Jmol script that loads the backbone (N, CA, C; Angstrom):
load data "model"
ATOM      1  N   MET A   1      -5.215  -1.178   4.843  1.00  0.00           N
ATOM      2  CA  MET A   1      -5.558  -2.236   3.905  1.00  0.00           C
ATOM      3  C   MET A   1      -4.592  -3.398   4.110  1.00  0.00           C
ATOM      4  N   SER A   2      -5.135  -4.582   4.116  1.00  0.00           N
ATOM      5  CA  SER A   2      -4.291  -5.754   4.300  1.00  0.00           C
ATOM      6  C   SER A   2      -3.459  -6.000   3.040  1.00  0.00           C
ATOM      7  N   LEU A   3      -2.352  -6.670   3.228  1.00  0.00           N
ATOM      8  CA  LEU A   3      -1.460  -6.983   2.116  1.00  0.00           C
ATOM      9  C   LEU A   3      -2.180  -7.815   1.065  1.00  0.00           C
ATOM     10  N   LEU A   4      -2.981  -8.771   1.495  1.00  0.00           N
ATOM     11  CA  LEU A   4      -3.705  -9.632   0.569  1.00  0.00           C
ATOM     12  C   LEU A   4      -4.681  -8.822  -0.293  1.00  0.00           C
ATOM     13  N   ARG A   5      -5.423  -7.916   0.314  1.00  0.00           N
ATOM     14  CA  ARG A   5      -6.354  -7.066  -0.447  1.00  0.00           C
ATOM     15  C   ARG A   5      -5.591  -6.174  -1.419  1.00  0.00           C
ATOM     16  N   TYR A   6      -4.452  -5.684  -0.997  1.00  0.00           N
ATOM     17  CA  TYR A   6      -3.613  -4.829  -1.842  1.00  0.00           C
ATOM     18  C   TYR A   6      -3.134  -5.611  -3.068  1.00  0.00           C
ATOM     19  N   ILE A   7      -2.655  -6.826  -2.855  1.00  0.00           N
ATOM     20  CA  ILE A   7      -2.167  -7.665  -3.955  1.00  0.00           C
ATOM     21  C   ILE A   7      -3.312  -8.014  -4.904  1.00  0.00           C
ATOM     22  N   ARG A   8      -4.462  -8.334  -4.357  1.00  0.00           N
ATOM     23  CA  ARG A   8      -5.620  -8.660  -5.212  1.00  0.00           C
ATOM     24  C   ARG A   8      -6.032  -7.470  -6.074  1.00  0.00           C
ATOM     25  N   LYS A   9      -5.964  -6.278  -5.508  1.00  0.00           N
ATOM     26  CA  LYS A   9      -6.300  -5.083  -6.282  1.00  0.00           C
ATOM     27  C   LYS A   9      -5.272  -4.886  -7.394  1.00  0.00           C
ATOM     28  N   MET A  10      -4.001  -5.131  -7.097  1.00  0.00           N
ATOM     29  CA  MET A  10      -2.964  -5.030  -8.125  1.00  0.00           C
ATOM     30  C   MET A  10      -3.194  -6.075  -9.219  1.00  0.00           C
ATOM     31  N   GLN A  11      -3.621  -7.266  -8.847  1.00  0.00           N
ATOM     32  CA  GLN A  11      -3.921  -8.302  -9.841  1.00  0.00           C
ATOM     33  C   GLN A  11      -5.078  -7.859 -10.736  1.00  0.00           C
ATOM     34  N   GLN A  12      -6.073  -7.229 -10.152  1.00  0.00           N
ATOM     35  CA  GLN A  12      -7.206  -6.732 -10.923  1.00  0.00           C
ATOM     36  C   GLN A  12      -6.738  -5.674 -11.921  1.00  0.00           C
ATOM     37  N   LEU A  13      -5.940  -4.715 -11.463  1.00  0.00           N
ATOM     38  CA  LEU A  13      -5.424  -3.675 -12.345  1.00  0.00           C
ATOM     39  C   LEU A  13      -4.567  -4.289 -13.443  1.00  0.00           C
ATOM     40  N   ASP A  14      -3.730  -5.246 -13.074  1.00  0.00           N
ATOM     41  CA  ASP A  14      -2.859  -5.938 -14.023  1.00  0.00           C
ATOM     42  C   ASP A  14      -3.681  -6.588 -15.142  1.00  0.00           C
ATOM     43  N   GLY A  15      -4.779  -7.218 -14.784  1.00  0.00           N
ATOM     44  CA  GLY A  15      -5.626  -7.872 -15.778  1.00  0.00           C
ATOM     45  C   GLY A  15      -6.179  -6.890 -16.803  1.00  0.00           C
ATOM     46  N   PHE A  16      -6.676  -5.754 -16.341  1.00  0.00           N
ATOM     47  CA  PHE A  16      -7.198  -4.736 -17.252  1.00  0.00           C
ATOM     48  C   PHE A  16      -6.090  -4.193 -18.153  1.00  0.00           C
ATOM     49  N   ILE A  17      -4.921  -3.949 -17.558  1.00  0.00           N
ATOM     50  CA  ILE A  17      -3.809  -3.392 -18.332  1.00  0.00           C
ATOM     51  C   ILE A  17      -3.341  -4.393 -19.385  1.00  0.00           C
ATOM     52  N   LYS A  18      -3.224  -5.665 -19.025  1.00  0.00           N
ATOM     53  CA  LYS A  18      -2.813  -6.690 -19.987  1.00  0.00           C
ATOM     54  C   LYS A  18      -3.770  -6.768 -21.167  1.00  0.00           C
ATOM     55  N   ARG A  19      -5.064  -6.632 -20.898  1.00  0.00           N
ATOM     56  CA  ARG A  19      -6.073  -6.714 -21.959  1.00  0.00           C
ATOM     57  C   ARG A  19      -6.202  -5.398 -22.728  1.00  0.00           C
ATOM     58  N   LYS A  20      -5.496  -4.381 -22.242  1.00  0.00           N
ATOM     59  CA  LYS A  20      -5.575  -3.036 -22.830  1.00  0.00           C
ATOM     60  C   LYS A  20      -7.023  -2.570 -22.889  1.00  0.00           C
ATOM     61  N   SER A  21      -7.725  -2.824 -21.800  1.00  0.00           N
ATOM     62  CA  SER A  21      -9.151  -2.474 -21.744  1.00  0.00           C
ATOM     63  C   SER A  21      -9.459  -1.561 -20.565  1.00  0.00           C
ATOM     64  N   THR A  22      -8.528  -0.659 -20.277  1.00  0.00           N
ATOM     65  CA  THR A  22      -8.714   0.204 -19.114  1.00  0.00           C
ATOM     66  C   THR A  22      -9.587   1.405 -19.401  1.00  0.00           C
ATOM     67  N   GLY A  23      -9.527   1.913 -20.617  1.00  0.00           N
ATOM     68  CA  GLY A  23     -10.179   3.182 -20.905  1.00  0.00           C
ATOM     69  C   GLY A  23      -9.359   4.301 -20.298  1.00  0.00           C
ATOM     70  N   ASN A  24      -9.928   5.493 -20.266  1.00  0.00           N
ATOM     71  CA  ASN A  24      -9.191   6.612 -19.672  1.00  0.00           C
ATOM     72  C   ASN A  24      -9.149   6.452 -18.146  1.00  0.00           C
ATOM     73  N   GLN A  25      -8.528   7.409 -17.502  1.00  0.00           N
ATOM     74  CA  GLN A  25      -8.319   7.308 -16.056  1.00  0.00           C
ATOM     75  C   GLN A  25      -9.633   7.195 -15.273  1.00  0.00           C
ATOM     76  N   LEU A  26     -10.608   8.000 -15.629  1.00  0.00           N
ATOM     77  CA  LEU A  26     -11.892   7.961 -14.921  1.00  0.00           C
ATOM     78  C   LEU A  26     -12.599   6.628 -15.155  1.00  0.00           C
ATOM     79  N   SER A  27     -12.593   6.169 -16.394  1.00  0.00           N
ATOM     80  CA  SER A  27     -13.231   4.892 -16.725  1.00  0.00           C
ATOM     81  C   SER A  27     -12.545   3.736 -16.000  1.00  0.00           C
ATOM     82  N   PHE A  28     -11.213   3.762 -15.977  1.00  0.00           N
ATOM     83  CA  PHE A  28     -10.430   2.725 -15.301  1.00  0.00           C
ATOM     84  C   PHE A  28     -10.755   2.704 -13.815  1.00  0.00           C
ATOM     85  N   ALA A  29     -10.828   3.872 -13.220  1.00  0.00           N
ATOM     86  CA  ALA A  29     -11.165   3.962 -11.794  1.00  0.00           C
ATOM     87  C   ALA A  29     -12.552   3.388 -11.528  1.00  0.00           C
ATOM     88  N   GLU A  30     -13.504   3.714 -12.381  1.00  0.00           N
ATOM     89  CA  GLU A  30     -14.864   3.210 -12.205  1.00  0.00           C
ATOM     90  C   GLU A  30     -14.920   1.691 -12.364  1.00  0.00           C
ATOM     91  N   LYS A  31     -14.201   1.146 -13.359  1.00  0.00           N
ATOM     92  CA  LYS A  31     -14.190  -0.300 -13.595  1.00  0.00           C
ATOM     93  C   LYS A  31     -13.643  -1.069 -12.400  1.00  0.00           C
ATOM     94  N   THR A  32     -12.739  -0.453 -11.676  1.00  0.00           N
ATOM     95  CA  THR A  32     -12.086  -1.134 -10.556  1.00  0.00           C
ATOM     96  C   THR A  32     -12.656  -0.729  -9.197  1.00  0.00           C
ATOM     97  N   GLY A  33     -13.678   0.138  -9.210  1.00  0.00           N
ATOM     98  CA  GLY A  33     -14.310   0.550  -7.963  1.00  0.00           C
ATOM     99  C   GLY A  33     -13.419   1.429  -7.098  1.00  0.00           C
ATOM    100  N   MET A  34     -12.604   2.237  -7.755  1.00  0.00           N
ATOM    101  CA  MET A  34     -11.669   3.100  -7.035  1.00  0.00           C
ATOM    102  C   MET A  34     -11.918   4.562  -7.402  1.00  0.00           C
ATOM    103  N   SER A  35     -11.409   5.459  -6.575  1.00  0.00           N
ATOM    104  CA  SER A  35     -11.400   6.873  -6.944  1.00  0.00           C
ATOM    105  C   SER A  35     -10.214   7.107  -7.881  1.00  0.00           C
ATOM    106  N   LYS A  36     -10.244   8.208  -8.616  1.00  0.00           N
ATOM    107  CA  LYS A  36      -9.122   8.527  -9.502  1.00  0.00           C
ATOM    108  C   LYS A  36      -7.831   8.676  -8.714  1.00  0.00           C
ATOM    109  N   SER A  37      -7.906   9.302  -7.551  1.00  0.00           N
ATOM    110  CA  SER A  37      -6.688   9.518  -6.763  1.00  0.00           C
ATOM    111  C   SER A  37      -6.121   8.195  -6.245  1.00  0.00           C
ATOM    112  N   MET A  38      -6.996   7.272  -5.856  1.00  0.00           N
ATOM    113  CA  MET A  38      -6.528   5.962  -5.387  1.00  0.00           C
ATOM    114  C   MET A  38      -5.917   5.185  -6.552  1.00  0.00           C
ATOM    115  N   LEU A  39      -6.554   5.243  -7.713  1.00  0.00           N
ATOM    116  CA  LEU A  39      -6.002   4.591  -8.897  1.00  0.00           C
ATOM    117  C   LEU A  39      -4.619   5.153  -9.203  1.00  0.00           C
ATOM    118  N   ASN A  40      -4.476   6.459  -9.141  1.00  0.00           N
ATOM    119  CA  ASN A  40      -3.167   7.081  -9.397  1.00  0.00           C
ATOM    120  C   ASN A  40      -2.110   6.586  -8.423  1.00  0.00           C
ATOM    121  N   GLU A  41      -2.497   6.412  -7.171  1.00  0.00           N
ATOM    122  CA  GLU A  41      -1.561   5.899  -6.166  1.00  0.00           C
ATOM    123  C   GLU A  41      -1.110   4.482  -6.519  1.00  0.00           C
ATOM    124  N   TYR A  42      -2.055   3.642  -6.884  1.00  0.00           N
ATOM    125  CA  TYR A  42      -1.711   2.269  -7.264  1.00  0.00           C
ATOM    126  C   TYR A  42      -0.803   2.253  -8.481  1.00  0.00           C
ATOM    127  N   LEU A  43      -1.147   3.028  -9.515  1.00  0.00           N
ATOM    128  CA  LEU A  43      -0.333   3.051 -10.725  1.00  0.00           C
ATOM    129  C   LEU A  43       1.073   3.573 -10.428  1.00  0.00           C
ATOM    130  N   LYS A  44       1.153   4.575  -9.586  1.00  0.00           N
ATOM    131  CA  LYS A  44       2.458   5.127  -9.192  1.00  0.00           C
ATOM    132  C   LYS A  44       3.287   4.057  -8.478  1.00  0.00           C
ATOM    133  N   GLU A  45       2.678   3.357  -7.531  1.00  0.00           N
ATOM    134  CA  GLU A  45       3.390   2.319  -6.789  1.00  0.00           C
ATOM    135  C   GLU A  45       3.791   1.155  -7.693  1.00  0.00           C
ATOM    136  N   MET A  46       2.898   0.793  -8.619  1.00  0.00           N
ATOM    137  CA  MET A  46       3.229  -0.290  -9.538  1.00  0.00           C
ATOM    138  C   MET A  46       4.422   0.105 -10.416  1.00  0.00           C
ATOM    139  N   LYS A  47       4.449   1.347 -10.862  1.00  0.00           N
ATOM    140  CA  LYS A  47       5.589   1.830 -11.656  1.00  0.00           C
ATOM    141  C   LYS A  47       6.874   1.797 -10.831  1.00  0.00           C
ATOM    142  N   GLU A  48       6.774   2.189  -9.563  1.00  0.00           N
ATOM    143  CA  GLU A  48       7.948   2.149  -8.678  1.00  0.00           C
ATOM    144  C   GLU A  48       8.443   0.721  -8.469  1.00  0.00           C
ATOM    145  N   LEU A  49       7.537  -0.251  -8.544  1.00  0.00           N
ATOM    146  CA  LEU A  49       7.900  -1.663  -8.412  1.00  0.00           C
ATOM    147  C   LEU A  49       8.450  -2.251  -9.712  1.00  0.00           C
ATOM    148  N   GLY A  50       8.437  -1.460 -10.784  1.00  0.00           N
ATOM    149  CA  GLY A  50       9.016  -1.910 -12.041  1.00  0.00           C
ATOM    150  C   GLY A  50       8.033  -2.255 -13.138  1.00  0.00           C
ATOM    151  N   PHE A  51       6.740  -2.077 -12.897  1.00  0.00           N
ATOM    152  CA  PHE A  51       5.753  -2.338 -13.939  1.00  0.00           C
ATOM    153  C   PHE A  51       5.910  -1.272 -15.033  1.00  0.00           C
ATOM    154  N   PRO A  52       6.118  -1.694 -16.295  1.00  0.00           N
ATOM    155  CA  PRO A  52       6.335  -0.719 -17.376  1.00  0.00           C
ATOM    156  C   PRO A  52       5.017  -0.174 -17.944  1.00  0.00           C
ATOM    157  N   ILE A  53       4.263   0.515 -17.099  1.00  0.00           N
ATOM    158  CA  ILE A  53       2.930   1.000 -17.465  1.00  0.00           C
ATOM    159  C   ILE A  53       3.048   2.302 -18.249  1.00  0.00           C
ATOM    160  N   LYS A  54       2.349   2.339 -19.376  1.00  0.00           N
ATOM    161  CA  LYS A  54       2.274   3.537 -20.211  1.00  0.00           C
ATOM    162  C   LYS A  54       0.816   3.773 -20.577  1.00  0.00           C
ATOM    163  N   TYR A  55       0.536   4.960 -21.106  1.00  0.00           N
ATOM    164  CA  TYR A  55      -0.820   5.281 -21.547  1.00  0.00           C
ATOM    165  C   TYR A  55      -0.778   5.635 -23.024  1.00  0.00           C
ATOM    166  N   CYS A  56      -1.690   5.058 -23.795  1.00  0.00           N
ATOM    167  CA  CYS A  56      -1.799   5.336 -25.230  1.00  0.00           C
ATOM    168  C   CYS A  56      -3.016   6.226 -25.449  1.00  0.00           C
ATOM    169  N   ARG A  57      -2.785   7.443 -25.894  1.00  0.00           N
ATOM    170  CA  ARG A  57      -3.900   8.367 -26.138  1.00  0.00           C
ATOM    171  C   ARG A  57      -4.738   7.926 -27.334  1.00  0.00           C
ATOM    172  N   LYS A  58      -4.091   7.299 -28.302  1.00  0.00           N
ATOM    173  CA  LYS A  58      -4.806   6.853 -29.505  1.00  0.00           C
ATOM    174  C   LYS A  58      -5.817   5.746 -29.158  1.00  0.00           C
ATOM    175  N   ARG A  59      -5.381   4.767 -28.342  1.00  0.00           N
ATOM    176  CA  ARG A  59      -6.259   3.654 -27.936  1.00  0.00           C
ATOM    177  C   ARG A  59      -7.067   3.981 -26.693  1.00  0.00           C
ATOM    178  N   ASN A  60      -6.696   5.081 -26.046  1.00  0.00           N
ATOM    179  CA  ASN A  60      -7.379   5.506 -24.828  1.00  0.00           C
ATOM    180  C   ASN A  60      -7.315   4.402 -23.769  1.00  0.00           C
ATOM    181  N   SER A  61      -6.101   3.861 -23.548  1.00  0.00           N
ATOM    182  CA  SER A  61      -5.944   2.765 -22.595  1.00  0.00           C
ATOM    183  C   SER A  61      -4.512   2.690 -22.082  1.00  0.00           C
ATOM    184  N   TYR A  62      -4.396   2.204 -20.857  1.00  0.00           N
ATOM    185  CA  TYR A  62      -3.081   1.901 -20.308  1.00  0.00           C
ATOM    186  C   TYR A  62      -2.621   0.573 -20.893  1.00  0.00           C
ATOM    187  N   PHE A  63      -1.308   0.374 -20.970  1.00  0.00           N
ATOM    188  CA  PHE A  63      -0.740  -0.864 -21.496  1.00  0.00           C
ATOM    189  C   PHE A  63       0.645  -1.059 -20.889  1.00  0.00           C
ATOM    190  N   TYR A  64       1.204  -2.258 -21.073  1.00  0.00           N
ATOM    191  CA  TYR A  64       2.568  -2.520 -20.643  1.00  0.00           C
ATOM    192  C   TYR A  64       3.503  -2.297 -21.826  1.00  0.00           C
ATOM    193  N   GLU A  65       4.531  -1.521 -21.588  1.00  0.00           N
ATOM    194  CA  GLU A  65       5.513  -1.209 -22.626  1.00  0.00           C
ATOM    195  C   GLU A  65       6.322  -2.449 -23.019  1.00  0.00           C
ATOM    196  N   ARG A  66       6.502  -3.370 -22.089  1.00  0.00           N
ATOM    197  CA  ARG A  66       7.213  -4.627 -22.338  1.00  0.00           C
ATOM    198  C   ARG A  66       6.376  -5.777 -21.790  1.00  0.00           C
ATOM    199  N   ASP A  67       6.566  -6.965 -22.391  1.00  0.00           N
ATOM    200  CA  ASP A  67       5.857  -8.149 -21.902  1.00  0.00           C
ATOM    201  C   ASP A  67       6.390  -8.560 -20.539  1.00  0.00           C
ATOM    202  N   GLY A  68       5.517  -9.087 -19.738  1.00  0.00           N
ATOM    203  CA  GLY A  68       5.884  -9.565 -18.408  1.00  0.00           C
ATOM    204  C   GLY A  68       4.622 -10.004 -17.698  1.00  0.00           C
ATOM    205  N   CYS A  69       4.780 -10.382 -16.444  1.00  0.00           N
ATOM    206  CA  CYS A  69       3.599 -10.781 -15.690  1.00  0.00           C
ATOM    207  C   CYS A  69       3.820 -10.520 -14.204  1.00  0.00           C
ATOM    208  N   LEU A  70       2.718 -10.341 -13.533  1.00  0.00           N
ATOM    209  CA  LEU A  70       2.701 -10.180 -12.090  1.00  0.00           C
ATOM    210  C   LEU A  70       2.910 -11.559 -11.486  1.00  0.00           C
ATOM    211  N   VAL A  71       3.833 -11.685 -10.556  1.00  0.00           N
ATOM    212  CA  VAL A  71       4.065 -12.993  -9.955  1.00  0.00           C
ATOM    213  C   VAL A  71       2.821 -13.422  -9.193  1.00  0.00           C
ATOM    214  N   LYS A  72       2.542 -14.706  -9.224  1.00  0.00           N
ATOM    215  CA  LYS A  72       1.314 -15.236  -8.631  1.00  0.00           C
ATOM    216  C   LYS A  72       1.402 -15.432  -7.125  1.00  0.00           C
ATOM    217  N   SER A  73       2.626 -15.510  -6.602  1.00  0.00           N
ATOM    218  CA  SER A  73       2.789 -15.832  -5.195  1.00  0.00           C
ATOM    219  C   SER A  73       4.002 -15.118  -4.619  1.00  0.00           C
ATOM    220  N   LEU A  74       3.945 -14.793  -3.350  1.00  0.00           N
ATOM    221  CA  LEU A  74       5.101 -14.197  -2.692  1.00  0.00           C
ATOM    222  C   LEU A  74       6.088 -15.261  -2.227  1.00  0.00           C
ATOM    223  N   PHE A  75       5.656 -16.511  -2.215  1.00  0.00           N
ATOM    224  CA  PHE A  75       6.508 -17.612  -1.791  1.00  0.00           C
ATOM    225  C   PHE A  75       6.583 -18.616  -2.919  1.00  0.00           C
ATOM    226  N   GLU A  76       7.779 -18.819  -3.439  1.00  0.00           N
ATOM    227  CA  GLU A  76       7.968 -19.768  -4.527  1.00  0.00           C
ATOM    228  C   GLU A  76       8.604 -21.028  -3.967  1.00  0.00           C
ATOM    229  N   MET A  77       7.928 -22.140  -4.150  1.00  0.00           N
ATOM    230  CA  MET A  77       8.450 -23.402  -3.631  1.00  0.00           C
ATOM    231  C   MET A  77       9.467 -23.974  -4.599  1.00  0.00           C
ATOM    232  N   LYS A  78      10.527 -24.520  -4.054  1.00  0.00           N
ATOM    233  CA  LYS A  78      11.548 -25.145  -4.878  1.00  0.00           C
ATOM    234  C   LYS A  78      11.056 -26.508  -5.343  1.00  0.00           C
ATOM    235  N   THR A  79      11.470 -26.874  -6.531  1.00  0.00           N
ATOM    236  CA  THR A  79      11.116 -28.166  -7.093  1.00  0.00           C
ATOM    237  C   THR A  79      12.331 -29.077  -6.967  1.00  0.00           C
ATOM    238  N   ASP A  80      12.127 -30.229  -6.351  1.00  0.00           N
ATOM    239  CA  ASP A  80      13.254 -31.161  -6.222  1.00  0.00           C
ATOM    240  C   ASP A  80      13.171 -32.233  -7.303  1.00  0.00           C
ATOM    241  N   LYS A  81      14.159 -33.118  -7.351  1.00  0.00           N
ATOM    242  CA  LYS A  81      14.225 -34.141  -8.396  1.00  0.00           C
ATOM    243  C   LYS A  81      13.005 -35.059  -8.382  1.00  0.00           C
ATOM    244  N   ALA A  82      12.508 -35.406  -7.211  1.00  0.00           N
ATOM    245  CA  ALA A  82      11.348 -36.298  -7.112  1.00  0.00           C
ATOM    246  C   ALA A  82      10.129 -35.653  -7.774  1.00  0.00           C
ATOM    247  N   ASP A  83       9.954 -34.361  -7.538  1.00  0.00           N
ATOM    248  CA  ASP A  83       8.846 -33.648  -8.154  1.00  0.00           C
ATOM    249  C   ASP A  83       8.988 -33.608  -9.679  1.00  0.00           C
ATOM    250  N   LEU A  84      10.202 -33.379 -10.151  1.00  0.00           N
ATOM    251  CA  LEU A  84      10.444 -33.356 -11.603  1.00  0.00           C
ATOM    252  C   LEU A  84      10.169 -34.707 -12.233  1.00  0.00           C
ATOM    253  N   ASN A  85      10.556 -35.782 -11.543  1.00  0.00           N
ATOM    254  CA  ASN A  85      10.318 -37.131 -12.064  1.00  0.00           C
ATOM    255  C   ASN A  85       8.818 -37.412 -12.179  1.00  0.00           C
ATOM    256  N   LYS A  86       8.026 -36.942 -11.202  1.00  0.00           N
ATOM    257  CA  LYS A  86       6.577 -37.134 -11.247  1.00  0.00           C
ATOM    258  C   LYS A  86       5.966 -36.387 -12.425  1.00  0.00           C
ATOM    259  N   ILE A  87       6.475 -35.211 -12.701  1.00  0.00           N
ATOM    260  CA  ILE A  87       5.965 -34.397 -13.807  1.00  0.00           C
ATOM    261  C   ILE A  87       6.268 -35.059 -15.146  1.00  0.00           C
ATOM    262  N   GLN A  88       7.464 -35.637 -15.260  1.00  0.00           N
ATOM    263  CA  GLN A  88       7.916 -36.225 -16.527  1.00  0.00           C
ATOM    264  C   GLN A  88       7.261 -37.564 -16.803  1.00  0.00           C
ATOM    265  N   GLU A  89       6.735 -38.229 -15.782  1.00  0.00           N
ATOM    266  CA  GLU A  89       6.125 -39.565 -15.979  1.00  0.00           C
ATOM    267  C   GLU A  89       4.800 -39.495 -16.664  1.00  0.00           C
TER     268      GLU A  89
END
end "model"
wireframe off; spacefill off
backbone 0.3
color backbone group
């Protein structure tokens, strides 16, 4: 799997988790077009990367234990003074 496809799949999972609309493991896998085992692999890797993913049995959904967000880009461009001046104008 290409890195770009992998990141896009993580973004998809992140969106469901943020909305707390994953459902149980089987439902979550179906919503994302994945097998349960593949979903487990992604969730495991996301946890290893520091995503505070938990499961609530009462709500029957995965959620983030702490607020945060998935970074949008692997390359962050620096902002110089000229760029800041344009923004402030």
